C-alpha positions, 0 to 999 in steps of 0.5 A, spaced: 766 122 551 760 118 551 761 110 549 755 107 545 752 101 548 747 096 547 742 094 553 738 088 554 732 086 558 734 081 563 730 076 568 734 076 575 732 073 581 734 077 587 732 077 595 726 082 596 729 086 601 735 087 597 731 089 591 727 094 595 733 098 598 736 098 591 730 101 588 730 106 594 737 108 593 736 109 585 730 113 587 734 117 592 740 118 587 735 120 581 737 114 577 734 108 574 735 101 577 739 099 571 744 105 571 745 104 579 747 096 578 751 098 572 755 103 576 756 098 582 758 093 578 763 097 574 766 100 580 767 093 583 770 090 577 776 095 578 776 094 586 773 101 587 768 102 592 762 105 588 759 109 594 762 115 598 760 116 606 754 120 605 751 115 600 753 109 605 749 113 610 743 113 606 744 106 604 744 104 612 738 108 613 734 104 607 737 097 610 733 099 617 727 101 613 726 095 609 729 090 615 735 088 610 740 085 615 744 081 610 752 083 609 757 081 604 759 075 608 752 072 607 752 072 599 754 065 597 750 062 603 743 064 602 738 059 602 731 060 598 725 059 603 720 055 601 713 058 599 706 055 599 703 057 593 
């Protein structure tokens, strides 16, 4: 049974290569980026893995394509580079 929800627009800052991988994965899975992020968060909140082996292989390839070398251990140790604008 479907549940009725209300979505809101948000302005979230996210690491550039990570966003590229997430967008490409959403495209591969034929879903919106928002749907992908909601699903990932809901799985993680329940301590469940959001992806099966085939999807994890796709993610590994996309990480390679976009040069994403970050891992979970890096998550709270990231420092934003200073840019000259």
